[in-house]
N, C-alpha and C positions, 0 to 999 in steps of 0.2 A: 231226708225225704225232699225232694223237688215238686214243686207245683209249676206247670208250664199254662200260660195263657197267649194264644195268638192273636194277631189282630191285623189290619190293613188289607185283607181280602176286598173284593168288590167287582164292579162290571167295568171291563176296559175293552176297546176294539182291537181287533188284531193289528199286532205292530206296536201296540202302546206298551207301557210300562206299570209294575206295581212294585211296593215294597212291602213285604211281610214282616211283623216283629213277632218273636217270641220272648216274652218276657217271664223270667224264672225268681222263684223265691228261693231262699237258702244262701248260707254267706260262702259256701264252697262251690258255686256254680261255675267257676272257672277251671275246676277239676273234673269236669263233666265233658264228655263228648256229646255234641247236639247235632240232629240230622233233621232234615225235611224229608216227609215223605207225602204222598199224594195218592187220592183215590177216586177214580171217576166212577160214576154211575155204571153198575154191571161189570165194573172190572175189578182186577186185584189191586191192593196195595202196591204203590211203586216207589221207590227209593229215589230222591231227587238231589240231595246235597248233605255233606254232613262237613263238620269242622271239629278237629280233634282239640283235647284239651292241651294246653300248652305242655304240661308233664308229659305227656304219650310221644306226640311227634311234632312238637314245637307248634301247635297250632295248624295242622296242616288241612287243606281242603279236599273233598272228594266230591266227584259230580256223575250223574249219569251221561251217558252218550247223548240222550235226549236233550239235555239243557246245556251241556258244556258249551261255552262260549257265549250264553245268552243270559244265564243266572250266575250270581255272584253271594257265596254265603260270606258271612263275617260275623264276628262277635264283638261285643262291647263288656268286658267282664266288670269294668267299673259301674255299668248299669245294668248288670245281669241279664243282659238281652242278647239275642241271637238275630241277624237279620237275613232276609233272603230277597235279594234285589232281582226282579225279573224283567228283562228287557225283552223286544222282538217276540212278545207273546203270540202264540199260534191258538187257534181253536183246541187244538187236541192238548194244550196244558190246562183245559179246564177242568176243575176237580176241587174237592175238598183239602185242603192242605195241612198236614199235621205237623207238629213240633215234636220231637222226641229226645229224651236225654238217657244217658247210661254212663255209670261211674266207672268205665273200662276203655280200653283201646281195641282196635282192631274189628273187623267184622263189620265195617261201618253202614255197608248196604243191607244188614240183615236186620229186618224189623224185630224179629225174635229177640234180638239182643237188647233191646231199648226197654227198661222197666219202667219210664215215665213218659206219659204223653199228655198232650193238650187237648182240647175239644175240637180244634179245628177250624179253619176259615175259609169260606167259599171264595173261589176264583173263577169268576165268569168271564169268558172271552168271545166276544162277538166277531163274526167274519163279515 
């Protein structure tokens, strides 16, 4: 069982940066694939980024085209935490960001794959 708690959301101007954190419980967190998704009002949930467990693909990272080059996902297994560094934020990045985890590899952008979800953190980008 894994419990996820997101933090770091807030209000930022376009072009600014935020770093989101996803803190997890559980001693085997390093064996989980962890992803960030986001959902804006009136829109479907959207994949943002994922980092695989070391045991699957050596901790490879995956990004949606809309954030590639601007966002960076990383994990600190010693702290049971995954980060999402968001730079050059745009108004269209505004959404509730969710952390998700699953104890398997593959299908990284498929939200149905993930069995554990956090409560979300709001990111607001002003233009």
